[in-house]
Structure formats: C-alpha cells, structure tokens
C-alpha positions in Angstrom: 95.0 -143.0 -65.2 92.9 -140.7 -67.4 93.3 -143.1 -70.4 91.8 -146.0 -68.3 88.9 -143.7 -67.2 88.2 -142.8 -70.8 88.4 -146.4 -71.9 85.9 -147.4 -69.2 83.5 -144.7 -70.1 83.6 -145.7 -73.8 83.0 -149.3 -72.9 80.1 -148.3 -70.6 78.6 -146.1 -73.3 78.8 -148.9 -75.9 77.2 -151.4 -73.6 74.5 -149.0 -72.6 73.6 -148.4 -76.2 73.5 -152.1 -76.8 71.3 -152.7 -73.8 69.0 -149.9 -75.0 68.6 -151.5 -78.4 67.9 -154.8 -76.7 65.2 -153.2 -74.5 63.6 -151.6 -77.6 63.5 -155.0 -79.2 62.1 -156.7 -76.1 59.3 -154.1 -75.7 58.4 -154.4 -79.4 58.3 -158.2 -79.3 56.3 -158.2 -76.0 53.7 -155.9 -77.4 53.4 -157.8 -80.7 53.4 -161.1 -78.8 50.6 -160.0 -76.5 48.5 -158.4 -79.3 48.8 -161.5 -81.6 49.1 -164.2 -79.0 52.5 -165.2 -80.4 54.2 -167.5 -77.8 57.4 -167.6 -79.8 57.8 -163.8 -79.6 57.1 -163.9 -75.8 59.8 -166.6 -75.4 62.2 -164.3 -77.3 61.4 -161.6 -74.8 62.4 -163.9 -71.9 65.7 -164.8 -73.6 66.4 -161.1 -74.4 65.6 -160.1 -70.8 68.1 -162.7 -69.5 70.8 -161.2 -71.9 70.0 -157.7 -70.7 70.2 -158.7 -67.1 73.6 -160.3 -67.8 74.9 -157.1 -69.4 73.5 -155.1 -66.5 76.3 -156.5 -64.3 78.8 -153.8 -65.1 81.3 -152.7 -62.5 79.6 -149.6 -61.2 79.1 -148.3 -57.7 76.4 -150.3 -55.9 74.3 -147.2 -55.1 74.2 -146.2 -58.8 73.2 -149.7 -59.7 70.2 -149.7 -57.3 69.1 -146.3 -58.4 69.3 -147.3 -62.1 67.3 -150.5 -61.4 64.6 -148.5 -59.6 64.3 -146.2 -62.6 64.0 -149.2 -65.0 61.2 -150.7 -62.9 59.5 -147.3 -62.7 59.6 -146.9 -66.5 58.4 -150.5 -67.0 55.5 -150.0 -64.7 54.5 -146.8 -66.5 54.6 -148.7 -69.8 52.4 -151.5 -68.4 49.8 -149.0 -67.2 49.9 -147.2 -70.6 49.5 -150.5 -72.4 46.6 -151.6 -70.2 44.9 -148.3 -71.0 45.4 -149.0 -74.7 43.8 -152.5 -74.7 
C-alpha cells in the first residue's frame, strides 16, 4: 500500500512540475504576443492552455481540485492586473 502511495505522489509531483513549466511558457508567450501583436504566439498559448487543462484532470479529491483551481484563477487575475498597470 505504501509503495502505491509513493508511486502516486511521484507521478503527481512530475506532472505538477511539467504543468508549471507549461504555465511559465504560456505566460511568457502571452506577454510577448500581446506586446508585439504576434497572433502565432497567442495561438500557441491557446494550445498550451488546452494541454494544461488536460493534465489538470489528475485523480485527486474533488475539494482539492476546486481549491487549486480557485488559487490558479486568483493568481491569473493578479497577473492581469499587474500587466495592465505595466502597459
């Protein structure tokens, strides 16, 4: 039982790191795309977002999933406000 738990944690950690890297790439591309008016970069962001959303569907407790999603939206909103102040 403990071995299965450890394996699940390792898998979850790996996916979370991958999702974090994908989020960093999406944020970078969205800022560059907006600053330079590059439609191709913005399309890449859409594609990356779909991939992130797909990875998000990990088998976790529903309450954890909702809480994590709220935190992501909160951070995204803070980024948008920060970015608007910069422009």
